[in-house]
C-alpha positions as CSV (number, residue, x, y, z in Angstrom):
1,M,-49.1,0.5,-0.9
2,P,-47.8,-1.4,2.1
3,G,-46.6,-4.9,1.3
4,S,-46.0,-4.1,-2.4
5,S,-43.1,-5.9,-4.0
6,S,-41.0,-2.7,-4.4
7,Q,-41.5,-2.0,-0.7
8,V,-40.4,-5.5,0.3
9,S,-37.3,-5.3,-1.9
10,I,-36.3,-2.0,-0.3
11,E,-36.7,-3.5,3.1
12,K,-34.7,-6.6,2.2
13,K,-31.9,-4.4,0.7
14,H,-31.5,-2.7,4.1
15,E,-31.5,-6.0,6.0
16,I,-28.3,-7.1,4.2
17,S,-25.8,-7.4,7.0
18,G,-22.3,-5.9,6.9
19,F,-21.4,-8.9,9.1
20,T,-20.8,-11.1,6.0
21,L,-18.4,-8.5,4.7
22,E,-16.7,-8.0,8.0
23,K,-16.2,-11.7,8.8
24,T,-14.9,-12.4,5.3
25,V,-12.3,-9.5,5.5
26,K,-11.2,-10.8,9.0
27,L,-10.9,-14.4,7.7
28,M,-8.9,-13.2,4.7
29,K,-6.5,-11.2,6.9
30,L,-6.1,-14.1,9.4
31,T,-5.5,-16.6,6.6
32,F,-3.0,-14.4,4.8
33,S,-1.3,-13.7,8.1
34,R,-0.9,-17.5,8.7
35,I,0.4,-18.0,5.2
36,L,3.0,-15.2,5.8
37,L,4.1,-16.9,9.1
38,M,4.7,-20.2,7.2
39,H,7.4,-18.5,5.1
40,Q,10.3,-17.8,7.5
41,Y,12.1,-15.5,5.0
42,V,9.0,-13.2,4.8
43,D,9.1,-11.9,8.4
44,V,6.4,-9.2,7.8
45,T,2.8,-8.9,9.0
46,V,-0.2,-8.2,6.8
47,D,-0.2,-4.5,7.7
48,Q,3.5,-4.3,7.0
49,W,2.8,-5.9,3.6
50,V,0.1,-3.4,2.8
51,V,2.5,-0.5,3.5
52,M,5.2,-2.2,1.3
53,H,2.6,-2.7,-1.5
54,I,1.5,1.0,-1.4
55,L,5.2,2.1,-1.4
56,C,6.0,-0.2,-4.3
57,K,3.1,1.4,-6.3
58,H,4.0,5.0,-5.4
59,Q,7.8,4.6,-4.9
60,Q,8.0,7.3,-2.3
61,L,5.4,8.9,-0.1
62,S,5.3,11.1,2.9
63,Q,4.4,9.4,6.2
64,Q,1.1,11.2,6.2
65,E,0.2,10.2,2.6
66,L,1.1,6.6,3.5
67,G,-1.2,6.7,6.5
68,E,-4.0,8.1,4.4
69,L,-3.6,5.5,1.6
70,T,-3.5,2.6,4.1
71,F,-6.2,4.0,6.4
72,K,-3.9,3.9,9.4
73,D,-3.8,6.6,12.0
74,A,-0.6,8.4,12.8
75,P,0.6,6.3,15.7
76,T,-0.2,3.1,13.9
77,I,1.6,4.1,10.7
78,T,4.6,5.3,12.7
79,R,4.8,2.0,14.5
80,I,4.6,0.0,11.2
81,I,7.3,2.2,9.6
82,D,9.5,1.9,12.6
83,L,9.4,-1.9,12.4
84,L,10.0,-1.8,8.6
85,V,13.0,0.5,9.2
86,Q,14.4,-1.8,11.8
87,K,14.1,-4.7,9.4
88,G,15.9,-2.7,6.7
89,L,12.9,-2.8,4.4
90,V,12.2,1.0,4.2
91,I,14.1,4.2,4.8
92,R,12.6,7.3,6.4
93,S,14.2,10.5,5.4
94,T,13.4,14.2,5.9
95,D,11.6,15.8,3.0
96,E,14.0,18.3,1.4
97,K,11.1,20.7,0.7
98,D,9.6,20.5,4.1
99,R,11.9,19.5,7.0
100,R,8.9,18.7,9.2
101,R,7.8,15.9,6.9
102,F,9.3,12.4,6.5
103,M,9.5,10.6,3.2
104,I,9.3,6.8,3.1
105,K,10.5,4.5,0.4
106,L,11.4,0.8,0.0
107,T,15.1,-0.1,0.3
108,I,16.6,-2.6,-2.2
109,E,16.1,-5.3,0.4
110,G,12.5,-4.1,0.7
111,I,11.9,-4.4,-3.0
112,E,13.5,-7.9,-3.1
113,K,11.2,-9.0,-0.2
114,Y,8.2,-7.4,-1.9
115,R,9.0,-9.4,-5.1
116,F,9.4,-12.6,-3.0
117,I,6.0,-12.1,-1.3
118,E,4.0,-11.0,-4.4
119,P,3.6,-14.6,-5.8
120,I,2.5,-15.7,-2.4
121,V,-0.2,-13.0,-2.4
122,Q,-1.2,-14.0,-5.9
123,E,-1.5,-17.7,-4.9
124,F,-3.5,-16.8,-1.8
125,R,-5.9,-14.6,-3.8
126,A,-6.3,-17.3,-6.5
127,E,-7.4,-19.8,-3.7
128,A,-9.7,-17.2,-2.1
129,Y,-11.3,-16.3,-5.4
130,A,-11.7,-19.9,-6.6
131,G,-15.0,-20.5,-8.4
132,I,-15.6,-16.7,-8.8
133,S,-15.6,-15.4,-12.3
134,V,-13.8,-12.2,-13.4
135,D,-17.1,-10.6,-14.0
136,E,-18.3,-11.4,-10.5
137,L,-15.1,-10.1,-9.0
138,L,-15.5,-6.8,-11.0
139,M,-19.1,-6.5,-9.8
140,L,-17.9,-7.1,-6.2
141,Q,-15.2,-4.4,-6.6
142,N,-17.7,-2.0,-8.1
143,T,-20.2,-2.6,-5.4
144,L,-17.6,-2.2,-2.6
145,N,-16.4,1.0,-4.3
146,K,-19.9,2.4,-4.2
147,I,-20.3,1.6,-0.5
148,F,-16.9,3.2,0.1
149,V,-18.0,6.4,-1.8
150,N,-21.2,6.5,0.1
151,L,-19.4,6.3,3.4
152,S,-16.7,8.7,2.4
153,K,-19.4,11.4,1.8
154,Q,-20.3,11.1,5.5
155,N,-16.8,11.6,6.8
C-alpha cells in the first residue's frame, strides 16, 4: 500500500547520504594531517602513516599486497614507498622466491618512528571519538563493514 510506514522507512533508508560519511572522512584525514605537521620529528603524511601501520601489523609484505591492503593503485603505492625509502623508514628488497616482486618492511628507524607516532594517533582518535560509547563505535564499525562488503560484491 503506497504511503505505508514500511514503504516510507525504505525510502528514507535510501535517502541517507554518503556525503556525511565522505565529509567526515575528509575532515578526519585533514585534521590528522595537520596534527602530523605540528610534530616536526614525524615528517610523514597520513598516507605514509597508513603504509607504515599496515607494515607494522604484517611485518613484511609485497608491494602488491601493500597496495591492496591500503587501497592504493600501483603508481600511488610506488610513490609512497619511494618516499619512505628515501626517509629511511622502509626497505624494498627483491623477493627471494620471485625476483619480479618487491618485499617491503619497516627499518629500525621506521619502527621507532611508528612507535613515536602511535600515541599521537591514539590521542587524535580519542578526541575524534569523544562522547561516543564503545558500543556506538562497534555499531559504526559493523555498519561500515556491511557497506564495504556490499560494495565489494560489485567489484
